[in-house]
C-alpha positions in Angstrom: 7.2 73.5 17.7 9.3 71.1 15.7 11.4 68.5 17.6 14.4 67.0 15.9 14.7 63.4 17.0 17.9 61.5 16.2 17.4 57.7 15.9 20.3 55.3 16.1 19.7 53.1 13.0 20.7 49.5 13.5 19.9 46.2 11.8 16.9 45.5 14.1 15.4 49.0 13.3 15.9 48.3 9.6 14.0 45.1 9.9 11.1 46.7 11.7 10.9 49.5 9.2 11.1 47.0 6.4 8.1 45.0 7.7 6.1 48.2 7.9 7.1 49.2 4.4 6.1 45.8 3.0 2.6 46.2 4.5 2.3 49.7 3.2 3.5 48.7 -0.3 0.9 45.9 -0.5 -1.8 48.2 0.7 -0.8 50.7 -1.9 -1.4 48.2 -4.7 -5.2 48.9 -4.6 -7.1 52.2 -4.1 -9.3 52.5 -1.0 -12.5 50.4 -1.5 -14.7 53.4 -0.7 -13.4 55.3 -3.7 -16.0 55.4 -6.5 -15.1 53.2 -9.5 -15.0 56.2 -11.9 -12.6 58.0 -9.5 -10.4 54.9 -9.1 -10.0 54.5 -12.8 -8.6 58.1 -12.9 -6.0 57.4 -10.2 -2.5 56.9 -11.7 -1.3 53.4 -10.5 1.6 53.2 -8.2 4.8 51.5 -9.1 4.9 47.7 -8.5 5.4 46.6 -4.9 9.0 45.5 -5.2 10.0 48.8 -6.9 8.0 50.9 -4.4 9.6 49.0 -1.5 13.1 49.5 -3.0 12.4 53.2 -3.4 11.2 53.5 0.2 14.2 51.7 1.5 16.6 53.7 -0.5 15.1 56.9 0.9 15.4 55.5 4.4 19.1 54.7 4.0 19.8 58.1 2.4 18.1 59.8 5.3 20.6 58.2 7.7 23.8 60.2 7.2 27.0 58.4 8.1 25.5 54.9 7.8 25.7 52.4 5.0 23.8 52.7 1.8 21.2 50.3 0.7 23.7 48.7 -1.7 26.2 48.3 1.1 23.5 46.7 3.3 22.5 44.2 0.6 26.1 43.4 -0.3 26.9 42.7 3.3 24.0 40.4 3.6 24.9 38.7 0.4 28.5 38.2 1.6 27.3 36.6 4.8 25.2 34.2 2.9 27.9 33.3 0.5 30.5 32.8 3.3 28.1 30.5 5.2 27.5 28.4 2.0 31.2 28.2 1.3 31.9 27.2 4.9 29.2 24.4 4.8 30.6 23.1 1.5 34.1 23.0 2.9 33.0 21.0 5.9 31.3 18.5 3.7 34.4 18.3 1.4 36.6 17.6 4.4 34.3 14.9 5.6 34.3 13.2 2.2 38.1 13.4 2.0 38.4 11.8 5.5 36.1 9.0 4.5 37.9 8.3 1.2 41.3 8.5 3.0 40.2 5.8 5.5 39.3 3.6 2.4 42.7 4.3 0.8 44.6 3.4 4.0 43.3 -0.2 3.8 45.0 -0.5 0.4 48.2 1.2 1.5 48.8 -1.1 4.4 50.2 -3.9 2.2 52.7 -1.5 0.8 53.8 -0.5 4.3 54.3 -4.2 5.1 56.6 -4.6 2.0 58.5 -1.5 2.9 59.0 -2.4 6.5 60.1 -5.9 5.5 62.9 -4.3 3.4 63.9 -2.2 6.4 64.1 -5.4 8.6 66.1 -7.2 6.0 68.7 -4.5 5.6 68.7 -2.8 9.0 68.8 -5.8 11.3 70.7 -4.1 14.1 68.1 -1.4 14.5 67.5 -1.0 18.3 64.1 -1.9 19.8 63.2 1.8 20.7 64.2 2.9 17.1 62.0 0.2 15.6 59.0 1.4 17.5 59.7 5.0 16.5 60.0 4.0 12.8 56.9 2.0 12.9 54.9 4.8 14.5 56.2 7.3 11.9 55.5 4.9 9.1 51.9 4.5 10.2 51.4 8.2 10.3 52.9 8.4 6.8 50.3 6.0 5.5 47.5 8.1 7.0 49.0 11.3 5.6 49.6 9.8 2.2 46.1 8.4 2.0 44.6 11.8 2.8 46.8 13.5 0.2 45.7 11.0 -2.5 42.0 11.5 -1.4 42.4 15.3 -1.6 43.9 15.2 -5.1 41.0 13.0 -6.3 38.5 15.3 -4.7 40.1 18.3 -6.3 40.4 16.7 -9.7 44.2 16.5 -9.6 44.5 13.0 -11.0 46.1 12.3 -14.4 49.7 13.2 -14.9 49.9 14.7 -11.5 49.3 11.4 -9.8 51.4 10.4 -6.8 53.7 7.4 -7.1 52.5 6.0 -3.7 55.3 3.4 -3.6 58.1 5.9 -3.9 56.3 8.4 -1.8 55.9 5.9 1.0 59.5 4.9 0.7 60.6 8.5 0.9 58.7 9.0 4.2 59.8 5.8 5.8 63.4 6.6 4.8 63.2 10.0 6.4 62.2 8.4 9.7 64.8 5.7 9.4 67.9 7.6 8.4 68.7 9.3 11.8 68.1 6.0 13.7 69.8 3.4 11.5 73.5 2.5 11.2 74.9 4.4 8.1 76.0 1.3 6.3 72.6 -0.4 6.9 70.7 2.6 5.7 72.8 2.7 2.6 72.0 -0.9 2.0 68.3 -0.1 2.4 68.5 2.7 -0.1 70.4 0.5 -2.6 67.9 -2.3 -2.4 65.0 0.2 -2.9 66.7 1.5 -6.0 67.1 -2.0 -7.4 63.4 -2.7 -6.6 62.4 0.4 -8.5 64.6 -0.5 -11.5 63.0 -4.0 -11.6 59.6 -2.4 -11.8 60.8 0.0 -14.5 62.1 -2.9 -16.6 58.8 -4.8 -16.2 57.0 -1.6 -17.5 59.4 -1.4 -20.5 58.9 -5.0 -21.4 55.1 -4.6 -21.1 55.2 -1.6 -23.5 57.2 -3.5 -26.1 54.9 -6.5 -25.8 51.9 -4.3 -26.3 53.5 -2.6 -29.3 54.3 -6.0 -30.8 50.7 -7.2 -30.3 49.2 -4.1 -31.9 51.8 -3.3 -34.7 53.7 -6.6 -35.3 57.3 -5.5 -34.6 60.3 -7.3 -36.0 62.9 -8.7 -33.6 65.2 -5.8 -34.5 62.4 -3.3 -33.7 61.7 -4.8 -30.4 65.3 -4.6 -29.4 65.6 -1.0 -30.6 62.5 0.3 -28.9 63.5 -1.5 -25.6 66.9 0.0 -25.7 65.6 3.5 -26.5 63.2 3.2 -23.6 66.0 2.2 -21.2 68.2 5.1 -22.2 65.5 7.8 -22.0 63.3 6.3 -19.3 61.2 8.6 -17.3 59.9 7.7 -13.8 56.3 8.6 -14.7 56.2 5.9 -17.4 55.9 3.3 -14.6 52.2 4.0 -15.2 52.2 1.2 -17.7 52.1 -1.2 -14.8 48.8 0.4 -13.6 46.6 -1.2 -16.2 46.3 -4.5 -14.3 42.6 -4.9 -14.9 43.0 -4.9 -18.7 41.2 -1.6 -19.4 40.2 -1.2 -23.0 39.4 2.0 -24.8 37.4 1.6 -28.0 38.1 -2.1 -27.7 41.9 -1.5 -27.7 44.5 -1.4 -24.9 45.7 2.1 -24.0 48.5 3.2 -26.4 51.7 4.2 -24.6 51.7 7.5 -26.3 53.5 9.1 -23.4 56.7 7.5 -24.8 55.9 8.2 -28.5 59.3 9.9 -29.0 61.0 6.7 -28.1 58.7 4.5 -30.2 57.7 6.2 -33.5 61.3 6.6 -34.9 61.6 2.8 -35.0 58.4 2.1 -36.9 58.0 1.7 -40.7 55.5 3.9 -42.6 52.6 1.4 -42.3 53.2 0.9 -38.6 53.3 4.6 -38.1 49.8 4.9 -39.7 48.6 2.1 -37.4 50.2 3.8 -34.4 48.6 7.2 -35.2 45.1 5.6 -35.4 45.7 3.6 -32.2 46.9 6.7 -30.3 43.9 8.7 -31.4 41.4 6.0 -30.5 42.9 4.8 -27.2 45.1 7.6 -25.7 46.5 6.8 -22.3 45.2 10.0 -20.9 41.7 8.5 -21.2 42.6 5.9 -18.6 41.1 6.9 -15.2 43.9 7.4 -12.7 43.9 8.4 -9.0 47.2 7.9 -7.5 46.9 4.3 -6.5 47.8 1.2 -8.6 44.7 -0.7 -7.6 45.5 -3.9 -9.5 48.9 -4.3 -7.9 47.5 -3.4 -4.4 44.7 -5.9 -4.8 47.4 -8.6 -5.5 49.5 -7.4 -2.5 46.5 -7.8 -0.3 46.9 -11.6 -0.8 50.7 -11.9 -0.9 52.3 -9.0 1.0 54.3 -9.6 4.2 52.7 -8.7 7.4 54.2 -6.4 10.0 55.7 -9.0 12.3 56.7 -9.1 16.0 60.2 -7.8 15.2 58.7 -4.3 15.0 57.0 -4.6 18.4 59.7 -6.0 20.7 
């Protein structure tokens, strides 16, 4: 009498069968030792063990109707392994970002001191409770900004996509300050911030002209024309010229301000244009490592920036 037995096939059962098949496959690699040598030589060799094992497993899965195929089973296992590896990598990435962010926070603290000093100078009637609220929000902004810069560096988003941390910190402090300050005082704060940004832009323009003069030998008229052209068509991202505080050289030359080439080249004579082309090829600004923080300026601020005084903790 034949008895049909239905077995529920689960992962544990697959594993048990797999172990047995592995043993059988290894045993099948060699004929029984009691077989005479002449007879063993006539026996057609079985397929290699991995292939034999795969064939046996495939037959096992095909014999279980309604369940997954061998390909499905292996794909599911592969997906689990990949997901686990990706999760572990993401945990490590977040840890590295947090560590780097804590480092960046130390360098952003001087900027916060400068920004809060500007608030104090322009918003002197800010109530004590409002001061504490602005201070807490500003400190949170420093932490968030440091983490954002760290994440961009970790993800390789430096270069032209770099954050202007000064302006970004100002924007976040202003957002916390506006609903709490007197309208005329907040307007004074914004006005002084714009003047401060313009002074930095003018310093960057003068630095560009001085660098061009050193490399190309500009005439007085050319210096004036380039400076005026830069003023008229100035772009906020060109403030990057102030970042090279450490005197970085590329191929023994300072980085060429090629980001503003359209404002420079029309004012050069033919010989200077040839010199400019060679300079821009050898020392393009894009080769300067950037990461969102003006390290040179912040190192200087560490020594000279204003501290957060008792006015903020009444």
